C-alpha positions, -999 to 999 in steps of 0.1 A, spaced: 869 658 -652 859 641 -683 829 656 -701 797 637 -712 794 626 -746 755 620 -758 744 599 -785 708 616 -781 705 646 -805 683 677 -809 668 655 -837 652 634 -810 637 663 -791 623 678 -825 608 642 -832 592 643 -797 578 677 -802 563 667 -834 540 643 -813 557 611 -824 544 592 -795 558 617 -772 537 605 -743 545 569 -746 582 574 -748 584 604 -724 558 601 -696 560 568 -680 535 572 -654 510 599 -644 494 594 -609 486 612 -577 483 645 -594 460 659 -565 488 649 -538 517 660 -561 537 630 -554 549 603 -579 553 566 -574 588 549 -578 577 516 -563 582 495 -595 621 503 -596 646 483 -579 660 497 -547 696 486 -550 717 515 -563 687 538 -562 696 575 -550 674 602 -545 677 639 -532 644 635 -513 633 607 -489 614 577 -506 585 566 -481 565 538 -490 578 538 -526 566 577 -533 587 606 -537 576 642 -532 570 669 -558 602 683 -576 621 651 -562 650 636 -585 660 599 -584 689 585 -602 692 546 -609 723 528 -621 711 501 -646 746 491 -657 781 505 -659 768 526 -688 732 534 -684 719 559 -658 679 563 -652 668 598 -643 635 604 -628 620 638 -620 585 643 -602 566 674 -610 531 680 -599 523 641 -600 539 633 -632 572 614 -634 595 623 -662 621 595 -669 651 597 -691 676 567 -698 712 582 -710 744 566 -716 777 579 -698 813 578 -701 832 592 -672 813 612 -649 778 628 -650 774 666 -647 739 670 -632 715 700 -635 703 715 -602 669 710 -591 663 748 -594 671 745 -630 650 715 -638 621 730 -621 624 763 -640 627 745 -674 599 723 -668 577 751 -657 585 772 -686 577 744 -710 544 737 -692 535 773 -696 541 775 -732 522 743 -741 492 753 -718 485 782 -741 476 756 -768 458 729 -746 460 710 -713 478 681 -732 504 706 -745 512 717 -710 521 682 -703 543 679 -736 559 714 -729 569 703 -695 584 672 -707 604 691 -734 616 716 -707 628 687 -686 649 670 -713 662 704 -725 675 711 -689 690 676 -689 711 681 -718 718 718 -719 717 731 -680 750 735 -664 756 730 -628 776 757 -611 790 730 -588 820 710 -598 810 675 -613 802 647 -591 818 612 -593 792 583 -594 802 559 -568 798 522 -574 784 500 -548 807 473 -532 805 433 -540 799 406 -516 801 368 -518 786 345 -490 803 313 -480 787 280 -482 771 260 -451 789 229 -437 788 201 -445 761 209 -471 729 227 -477 711 195 -466 717 187 -429 701 159 -409 697 162 -371 714 137 -348 696 110 -331 671 121 -306 676 158 -313 653 181 -330 680 207 -342 713 206 -359 745 230 -356 754 245 -390 787 266 -397 799 284 -427 826 308 -438 824 345 -434 814 363 -466 841 380 -487 837 415 -501 853 443 -520 848 479 -530 856 492 -565 869 526 -551 887 509 -522 865 525 -496 858 508 -462 829 485 -462 809 474 -432 793 440 -429 758 435 -413 734 403 -411 746 366 -406 719 359 -379 719 335 -362 756 332 -363 776 303 -379 776 273 -355 742 281 -341 714 254 -335 688 251 -363 656 235 -360 637 214 -387 630 235 -418 645 256 -446 666 286 -432 682 318 -453 712 335 -441 718 371 -456 746 395 -454 747 434 -463 778 452 -473 775 489 -473 802 514 -484 809 549 -470 784 565 -493 757 542 -483 759 519 -513 748 482 -505 754 450 -518 736 418 -506 744 382 -507 725 352 -492 723 314 -491 699 288 -477 701 254 -462 674 229 -449 675 210 -416 659 177 -414 646 161 -382 636 123 -391 607 108 -376 593 72 -380 559 80 -394 548 45 -402 524 31 -376 538 6 -351 507 -18 -348 509 -47 -326 479 -71 -330 468 -80 -294 493 -57 -280 509 -21 -278 540 -2 -282 553 24 -260 581 47 -276 606 70 -257 603 99 -267 566 95 -276 569 113 -310 591 85 -325 619 109 -334 651 94 -350 668 73 -325 636 66 -304 633 32 -288 597 15 -284 591 -12 -260 566 -39 -273 540 -49 -248 512 -76 -252 476 -74 -238 466 -92 -210 465 -129 -216 491 -124 -245 528 -129 -247 553 -122 -275 561 -151 -298 598 -167 -292 608 -154 -327 596 -117 -319 617 -87 -307 608 -69 -277 620 -34 -289 618 -14 -322 644 14 -328 635 44 -352 663 43 -377 658 75 -397 623 73 -411 616 36 -405 620 13 -376 645 -15 -372 636 -50 -385 622 -78 -366 589 -97 -359 565 -85 -335 536 -108 -328 515 -114 -296 501 -148 -292 476 -161 -267 489 -176 -236 480 -212 -229 470 -233 -201 479 -270 -194 454 -297 -205 427 -298 -176 424 -329 -157 389 -344 -167 362 -350 -139 354 -387 -129 334 -403 -159 335 -373 -180 355 -346 -200 357 -311 -210 340 -293 -238 363 -260 -245 356 -230 -265 393 -233 -277 410 -265 -286 443 -250 -279 432 -241 -242 443 -205 -247 437 -174 -225 401 -168 -217 393 -204 -230 362 -217 -212 359 -253 -206 325 -269 -194 323 -303 -180 308 -330 -202 297 -364 -188 301 -397 -204 268 -413 -214 245 -420 -186 264 -394 -161 257 -360 -152 269 -332 -131 263 -297 -124 266 -279 -156 265 -243 -144 302 -248 -132 331 -241 -156 368 -236 -160 384 -205 -175 422 -203 -185 438 -171 -169 471 -176 -191 489 -195 -166 464 -220 -148 426 -227 -147 404 -207 -125 375 -230 -110 395 -262 -110 384 -270 -77 346 -264 -81 341 -290 -108 320 -320 -94 323 -356 -105 299 -370 -129 274 -392 -113 253 -421 -127 222 -407 -139 212 -435 -162 189 -464 -149 197 -500 -156 188 -511 -192 169 -541 -203 184 -557 -234 158 -585 -240 126 -572 -226 100 -594 -243 74 -578 -267 38 -589 -262 32 -625 -263 3 -638 -282 -11 -672 -277 -43 -689 -285 -70 -705 -264 -73 -744 -262 -98 -761 -285 -132 -757 -267 -118 -735 -242 -113 -698 -234 -78 -700 -217 -44 -712 -226 -21 -734 -204 17 -733 -200 24 -698 -213 63 -692 -208 89 -666 -218 125 -658 -212 133 -638 -183 147 -604 -192 185 -595 -189 197 -563 -175 230 -541 -179 241 -509 -161 265 -481 -171 279 -481 -138 296 -516 -144 316 -499 -172 325 -464 -154 353 -453 -135 354 -463 -99 340 -431 -85 307 -443 -74 288 -472 -61 297 -506 -80 267 -525 -65 252 -549 -91 216 -541 -105 187 -563 -89 160 -578 -111 127 -586 -97 90 -593 -112 64 -569 -97 33 -575 -117 15 -603 -135 16 -642 -136 48 -660 -136 61 -680 -166 42 -714 -171 10 -702 -156 -25 -706 -174 -38 -674 -188 -73 -668 -195 -87 -650 -227 -77 -611 -227 -47 -589 -219 -25 -598 -189 4 -572 -179 39 -585 -169 61 -560 -154 98 -565 -142 119 -537 -122 157 -534 -122 174 -511 -95 210 -502 -96 234 -493 -68 224 -455 -70 188 -463 -66 180 -458 -102 150 -479 -114 141 -492 -148 110 -511 -158 102 -539 -185 65 -543 -193 48 -564 -219 14 -581 -224 5 -616 -224 -25 -616 -248 -48 -649 -249 -69 -649 -280 -97 -673 -289 -97 -686 -325 -130 -679 -342 -146 -686 -374 -164 -658 -394 -200 -655 -386 -217 -683 -404 -234 -667 -436 -246 -694 -458 -250 -684 -493 -284 -697 -494 -305 -670 -479 -332 -693 -469 -308 -716 -450 -312 -707 -412 -284 -716 -389 -282 -718 -351 -249 -716 -333 -255 -722 -294 -217 -720 -286 -208 -692 -309 -181 -693 -335 -150 -701 -314 -126 -730 -322 -144 -761 -317 -180 -747 -318 -207 -762 -341 -238 -749 -359 -271 -765 -369 -293 -759 -402 -328 -758 -411 -349 -743 -440 -371 -713 -443 -409 -720 -448 -413 -755 -463 -382 -754 -481 -363 -789 -483 -326 -789 -466 -299 -804 -489 -266 -813 -475 -252 -817 -439 -273 -808 -409 -244 -791 -391 -209 -777 -396 -181 -772 -370 -153 -744 -365 -117 -758 -369 -81 -745 -375 -67 -738 -410 -33 -751 -421 -15 -721 -404 -32 -731 -370 -39 -692 -365 -75 -689 -382 -108 -707 -379 -127 -722 -408 -160 -738 -412 -153 -776 -421 -181 -783 -447 -182 -821 -457 -166 -823 -491 -162 -786 -489 -198 -783 -501 -223 -760 -483 -257 -771 -472 -287 -754 -491 -324 -754 -492 -344 -763 -524 -373 -738 -533 -404 -740 -553 -415 -710 -575 -448 -695 -586 -455 -688 -625 -442 -654 -638 -465 -625 -633 -472 -604 -664 -460 -567 -662 -488 -540 -663 -492 -521 -694 -474 -485 -694 -457 -500 -661 -432 -523 -646 -429 -552 -618 -399 -554 -595 -395 -587 -578 -375 -602 -550 -369 -632 -529 -350 -614 -501 -377 -626 -476 -379 -661 -487 -409 -660 -510 -412 -642 -543 -426 -607 -536 -433 -582 -565 -446 -546 -565 -457 -526 -596 -449 -491 -608 -463 -469 -637 -444 -449 -662 -443 -412 -660 -477 -394 -668 -494 -428 -659 -508 -439 -626 -522 -470 -609 -559 -475 -603 -575 -464 -570 -560 -484 -541 -540 -511 -561 -525 -539 -542 -491 -529 -524 -474 -562 -533 -480 -594 -551 -468 -626 -529 -461 -661 -540 -475 -683 -511 -463 -720 -503 -490 -734 -526 -472 -715 -556 -501 -691 -559 -499 -653 -563 -519 -636 -534 -539 -605 -547 -540 -619 -582 -527 -603 -614 -513 -566 -614 -537 -539 -631 -528 -518 -661 -516 -481 -654 -540 -455 -666 -530 -421 -679 -525 -396 -650 -555 -370 -646 -551 -338 -626 -582 -323 -607 -606 -299 -625 -611 -276 -597 -602 -266 -562 -631 -262 -539 -632 -245 -505 -666 -245 -486 -676 -213 -467 -705 -199 -447 -719 -166 -436 -736 -166 -403 -763 -140 -392 -779 -139 -359 -815 -128 -360 -838 -120 -331 -871 -125 -352 -883 -157 -370 -854 -170 -389 -878 -194 -406 -891 -164 -426 -884 -177 -463 -887 -139 -474 -856 -131 -450 -839 -161 -461 -843 -156 -500 -833 -119 -494 -801 -130 -479 -793 -153 -505 -802 -130 -534 -782 -103 -517 -751 -125 -514 -755 -136 -552 -757 -99 -562 -726 -91 -544 -706 -119 -558 -719 -111 -593 -710 -72 -589 -675 -86 -578 -673 -108 -609 -684 -83 -634 -680 -48 -619 -650 -51 -599 -629 -74 -621 -631 -108 -603 -604 -121 -629 -577 -97 -614 -584 -114 -581 -587 -150 -590 -555 -165 -605 -575 -189 -632 -614 -191 -632 -633 -187 -599 -670 -193 -592 -695 -192 -561 -719 -221 -561 -741 -242 -539 -755 -212 -522 -782 -222 -495 -796 -205 -466 -808 -223 -435 -824 -215 -401 -810 -230 -370 -779 -240 -354 -746 -239 -370 -737 -268 -395 -706 -279 -375 -682 -269 -401 -646 -260 -387 -644 -226 -377 -611 -206 -365 -610 -203 -327 -612 -166 -328 -645 -169 -348 -659 -192 -324 -654 -168 -296 -670 -140 -316 -699 -161 -324 -704 -170 -288 -706 -132 -278 -730 -127 -305 -751 -155 -295 -757 -142 -260 -775 -114 -277 -795 -134 -302 -821 -161 -301 -818 -177 -339 -790 -178 -364 -793 -179 -402 -765 -196 -420 -757 -189 -456 -735 -218 -471 -716 -217 -504 -686 -234 -524 -658 -212 -534 -644 -230 -568 -613 -223 -587 -599 -240 -618 -570 -262 -611 -533 -247 -619 -516 -275 -636 -482 -262 -628 -487 -264 -591 -494 -291 -566 -520 -294 -540 -505 -269 -518 -497 -243 -544 -534 -245 -555 -545 -243 -519 -525 -210 -513 -542 -195 -543 -577 -203 -533 -570 -191 -497 -558 -159 -511 -592 -154 -528 -610 -165 -497 -593 -137 -476 -607 -113 -501 -641 -124 -490 -633 -122 -454 -620 -87 -459 -655 -80 -479 -674 -93 -448 -655 -69 -426 -660 -39 -448 -698 -46 -447 -703 -59 -481 -729 -88 -470 -751 -65 -447 -787 -72 -459 -815 -49 -446 -796 -39 -416 -787 -76 -407 -751 -79 -405 -733 -113 -405 -713 -123 -376 -685 -134 -400 -674 -154 -429 -657 -189 -423 -640 -214 -445 -634 -251 -442 -605 -272 -459 -600 -270 -496 -606 -302 -516 -599 -314 -552 -626 -318 -577 -625 -344 -601 -644 -351 -633 -675 -374 -628 -665 -411 -623 -633 -403 -607 -623 -396 -571 -594 -376 -559 -562 -393 -546 -545 -370 -522 -514 -390 -521 -506 -385 -558 -526 -353 -560 -545 -368 -590 -580 -381 -599 -584 -419 -601 -610 -441 -615 
């Protein structure tokens, strides 16, 4: 037995003891201290030999494992209380191994010495004891020879590592040679693995075959190889427009055959194939196209044809009957192509005549003129209408009777027609009983001249027979004017023969000679407007703004037959004058049971009324009531019946009630005057003075006019009047004062 030769020296151990990265070089891993186990999971399992079982990559406390890294390197691992101690050594020949008891004793002794210094010293001391035992402990047993594992070489799959399944199959048979193996020591070797065996069927996918060679010492060697089995499919879509494909098998595996079918009403074109085969990953070549089936050209109905939804008469095409002009049929019926023939062909009815005869020269309205001196026209003629009918040109599938023409209304050609409208009507009927009418009017007009309107307005015409062609009119003059020209004129035709004109001798109209009055002088501050519309010269006058005519001037100035102006010369215009005041008469009526002629009573009533009005003017500010200047004047008191001035109806009824209880009445009359408001007219001033009078009525109601226990029945007012300066009188038309 050969001894071991070590390159590792005591110097290395001394260096480690000196703390030169002792833990980094000696202690590979510290774990599971509490469980007293060590993990060897990170080391390769092949050629890995332990003196204790390895469970889930963990060895128990005091377990020793050896790992052959190469033919010259041995890795020795020792588990002590959860710490794994590892040593790499080189060998030549065989290895003389220390026993477990020796390693345990040396490691424990080193750990005890180190613990005396520190816990870390215990770890380092244990490591030094472990390595010292590896180098110096002697096994009392004979040296063991390290057995090398066998070697194994796998064969190759046939035909290659990429194998394709046969058509219509989903697997392939794969064969390979058995593996070859040897053992370095020449020991017997058992072979395991190789499942499934060579020649088996393999489905689509990648497969790995492994073999394990194990010698008598349990050393193992492994070999493996892989191959891919491919099952081809046609993945592309087999699209058939207006059709479909049915494949067998349906998954379109390599070798599948697909039958091509078309939808109802469709068929394969002549250059299309009826089947497609999956050739690996794609289908076989060839065109696949479905086209619509077609029907034959339908036989058209009599006097008609068809309008179809498809000009090629393909499947599902619909054809509706279409009749020729003037014909019709039931349009709800139709034909439909079923791909072979037309459904409904026997239901289509023939087109029947639906158009009545046609007039090709129906006359338009005929206009004729009445004869001269007559209101009728003789020998009025026209051409009889001509008719045609579509049935004469159509197919012989209906009645071919010729249409009949007759006049059904109006006078016949050549008759005499009176003035006005005359309806002429013809009727045409064909063999199917369809009727057409031709209507027109014969219009007889009388030619007339325009109403005679002589340019001389004083020339009077008389036309006893009117203004029609051949009529005549006579003339005379207005007043005593003298006629000049023809005494009559007649209505004749113009050059066109369609219009009437008045035939004046020498194309000169008659006229009346007129005699004129001398010219009137215009009024100062005014003007004259003259006219001869009524025959004689007539003038009216008007004044300029801010001026007016004298009171009641003549309305017009007329020139008579003796060439004299009636009403003389126009007066001059004077400056316009507004009224000075507005006057509203009023009265107070007292009913008195004593002697009303008592002057003392009358005077007392008068003075009391004046005092009340003065108090109103001065103490109660009359100016705030009256818009301009107001005054009470012409105050008188009388005894006896009322004056007869207008009173309101309500006042009259009240007076009657008082009169029943009284014997006499005392009347106080007065005039309420107000300065004229220049900015307003009569009614505006009247509104102002009425407002003031209503104040006096309110004062009477309040008892302001009670005298010595004598209360007036009421206060009443008459119409308002305009007051003008002396020498002028009011003109209510112009609301001014005129002299």
